[in-house]
N, C-alpha and C positions, 0 to 999 in steps of 0.2 A: 343837095344836100340832106341830112336824116335825121332822125333824134329817135336814138335807143331808150328805151324808158324799160327797166330790168328790175322785179320784184323778188328779193330776194329773201333768205331765213339771214339773222343778224349774225347766226355763225359762220356765216360764209363770207361775211365781209371782207375781211382782210385778205382772206384769197383770191377772190373777185378782187380786189385791189391790186392786189400784186400781178394777178393775171392780167389786168390793161396795162398794167405800168410796164411790164416784160412785151409788152407791144406798141409800146410808144405812144398808148393814147393818154393826149397833153390835157385833158382836161375833163372833170365828170364832177356830178352834183353828187351827195347822198342826203336824203332825206328819210326820219324815221316817220314812220306809218305805220298802220293797222288797217285790217279789214278783214275779208272772209271768203272764201272761193267755196270749193266741193267738200271740202273736211268739215264747213259750219261752225268754225269755230274749234277752242279747247271744250273739252269735257272736261268737268270738274264732278268729284261725289257730293249730294246732294248731305244734308243734314238731319236728312229724314229716311227714317229706314220704316219698313213696314215689313216684321216678323224678319223674315232672313232676304226680303228682298230691297235694296237698296235703289233708290231711283238716283239720278245724274241730271245733272240740267247743263246748258251750253254759255259759254260766253259766246257773244258775236264776233269777236274781234281779235284777230290773231295779228301779235307784234310783227314786221316786217322792216325791210330796208328798201327803200326805190333808188335807186340810180338814173341818173339823166345824163347822159352823151350826146355830144352834136358831134359827128361825123360827116367826114367826104362820103359819097356815095359806095367808092370803091372799100371803104373800110368796113362795112356793115356785115358782110358775110364773117370775115374774121373775128370781127368784134363778137358777135352775135353766139358764135361757136364755142368762143371761148369761154363765154359766159355760162354757157349749158353746161359745157364740159368739167368746170368746177362747181356748178349748184347741182347737177344732178347725182340724186340719190334714189330716185325711182317709185320714193314715197310720195304720199298726198301733201302736198304743201312745198313742193318744190319752186315754187315760183311762176312768175309769165314774164315773157317781155313781149312788147309791142316797138313796131319801126316803125317811124312818122315823118312826112315829108316836113321840111323844113323852107319856106319860102324864104327868107332872108337873117343875117345875122350880120348882126354890129357891132362893133367895138367902141366901147362910148370911149376911151381915152383918147385913140389916134384917130377913129373915124373911118378904120377900114371894113369892108362889107365881104359878105360873099365867105368863101373857104377862105384866104387869107384872117379874115377876125380870127378863125379858130387857133392859127399858128402860134 
């Protein structure tokens, strides 16, 4: 099993959700997060101006959505491809995807473990 952690733009959440449902992804979790990458946050105009020159300042964090999806190893490639195809704009801030190993999965209600706990 693997956990796919995807950090995407907020305005792409509904499209990403529809794409995951289309692939019959049974469950996933979304978390509202803030962070920064190469784009160094959002740039805002400063209230100070020096003649014709305006300075700018940068806010440290950009609001994003983080999705966490635990899937069988066989489903990783198609899910990652779908997330990329929906979220790719070619501009800075499209997001990141991490694929991590999952050693164990347990369903609390029934005691099922492994892939059976995901179904």
